[in-house]
C-alpha positions, 0 to 999 in steps of 0.5 A: 055360757061362762063370761068372758075376762075382761083384760085389766087396763091397768095391766094393759098400759105397763105391758105397753110397747109405747110405753117403753118407747115412751121412757127410751124417748125421755131417757134419751132427752135426760141424756142430752140435757144431762150432758148440757148441764154438765158446763155449769152444773159439773158431772155429779151435780148434773147425773144427781139432778137429771138422772138419780132423781125421781124428778128433774126441779127449777128454782125460777128466779126470784122464787122460793120454792122449785118446780118438777118439770120433767121426770127424772131418770130414777122414776123413768126407769123405774117404769122401765123396768117394770114395764119389761118385767109386765111384759114379759111376764104376760107375753112370751111363753115359758118355752123354749121358741122364747128362751133368747127373748127372757134372757134378752129381757132379763138382761135389760131388766139388769143393766136398769136395776145395776144403775139403781145398785150404783147410785144407792152403794158407789162410793167415789173416794181418791187417793194422792200419793207421792213417788216413796209415799205409803198410802192406807187411807183414800179420801171421799171425793164430795165429803169432809171431815174436821179432825182432832189429832192427838200425837202424845202416843210414839206408836199410834196416834189417836185421830177423832173425826167428826162428819161434815154432815155434824158440822152445824151452828150450833151442834155441841158434839163430844169427842168420845174417850175424852173431857174435849166438847166443840162446839159449831160456831159457823159452818160453810160449805165453800167460802171465800179466805183473805188476809185481813184489812185494818177496816174488816169487821172482826175476825170470826177466830180468837186463835190461831191463823184465824184471827188474821183471816177474813171468810166469807160464805161463796157458792158451789163451784161446779167445774171438775178442775175445782173444789169446794173450800169447805170452812168452820170456825168451832170452839173447844171446851173442856168442862167451863174451860173453853181454849177459845174459838179457831178457824178450819178450812180445807185451805188453811195448810198452818198447822194449828194445835192446842194443849190440854192436860199435856196432851196436844191436839192437832186440828184439820179439815180435811177430806174423809177418809176411809182406812184400808187394811192395806198399804200402797207404795209408789214407788216410780210416776211416768208420764210420757208425751207425744214427739215435739209436744206437751200431749199426755200420751200415757201417764202411769202409777208403779205401786206396791201393794202389801196386805199383812192380812191376805199375805200379800205383796205383789209390785202393780203398774197402774196405766190408762185404761188399766185400772188395780180392781183389789179387794171390792176397789178400782184404784184408777190411773185419773191425774198427777202433779208436783212436777210429776211426782203426786200421782193421783189415783180415782178409787171407786167401790162398786158392789154392781160393776159386774151387773152391767157386764152380765146384763151386755152378756144376756142380752148378747147370748139372748140375741144369738139364741134368738136368731138361731131359733128362728133361722132354724125354724125357717129353714124348717119351713123351707124344707116342707115347702120344697118338700110339698112342692116335689110331691105336687110335681110329682 
């Protein structure tokens, strides 16, 4: 007699329905915790902490290290995906009768995969644009850059940018194609600034408006209505010559520049820009409210899209729940300002944006097929029982 093959304990656990229920329960706990944490951490901070991490970390007051206290959404989602795949392969026979369940499982697996794709590849940015203004770039939401612009050429500006990931105290960064190098003296993700008082210590900046400003590091903001004020203190060098230290901050509106060998270099710290091969011009912004109130009823932007590379030019109306999808990006109507002359478009680039729709379609189709086949089997069974009962009475 051939020895019976013992089932794999690990495979049994991976295929277990109990494991799927545990994963779904953990996801519900994470969703609730993430929702509550948005009050103190903001949406992005809460999602990063609870949903897009493998472990949820907690740092007790006074401790230097953090402790893992709960599995994160990335870990739970990965385990759930493995559970669905293992259960599908082991328990579902590849037959017509099981076709609906195969599609349902495939849809659920794709839904989990879509979140991983979004977490890895999605880029959120925005486009502030005033009426009559043309924009061919978007600004990243949470990333900044030190911009040095040389406008000497009448036809085009030479723009050199240093991402905030390189702006660390002590770093020395050359500007490619120029004799200029940037030495970073200080970098603050968020800073508070005020006019200097006579009793304040000497200013960190020796040139520009920074000589009149006192800078203090501040904790990052968490409110969705507020933004960090990233600030850097940098020195510009050309060989052995120094052009002094400058305060560059997203909170400064005053222009600052220095001249080297007839070239004027303008300094700014701004949201990181990504230039597009097309442009949008805001023709009109509309802000409608309910009669007798200040409650927004609808706000929309009529933009003129020009893409010379594709030979496309047309007007597009962007309004609530009706975004513009073009060239892999989605432009949503997000906010407005400046007495309804400024429109702020939220721009999302997500290569996997269609995956959740495909997932829902697969699940819906799978359920329809499964219930249809089950109904047909039930009808055939009742017909057989009816025929057997008729034969028994004759």
